[in-house]
Phi, psi and omega in degrees: 000317179293326178289324177295316179298320178294320177291324176294318179295318181294320176295322180295316179294321178295314178298315180298317180294315182292324174296323181294314182295321183290321172298316179300316183289325178292318177301319181298317180296317181293319180295320179295318178294321176297316176298324177296318180294319177300313183290325176296317179294317181296320178297320178296320178294319178296315180292328179287324181282136180289134179271123177249096182232074179291339186272005185292136176245143178278169178298322175302319180289325185287328185270133179273179186294321179299320177295314180300318182299313182298319180294316182298315178300318178297321177290323175295322179294323181293318180283344179082023179271000000 
């Protein structure tokens, strides 16, 4: 009788645990899909809105001559030239 009770408790705990994991993973899938839809809509809005970035500077404009020289020397040292 005691063994049957212990087996019933083990089965109950197993089913509860498996059910909890199933619900958690199902919720995780739906939340991930929801986040994906939200990101896709935001990305579409960003692409649709015109970007006005007149203040953008290129890498050439940002770097002064000394920085360029240091980077070039580091590349040469790395390549062994």
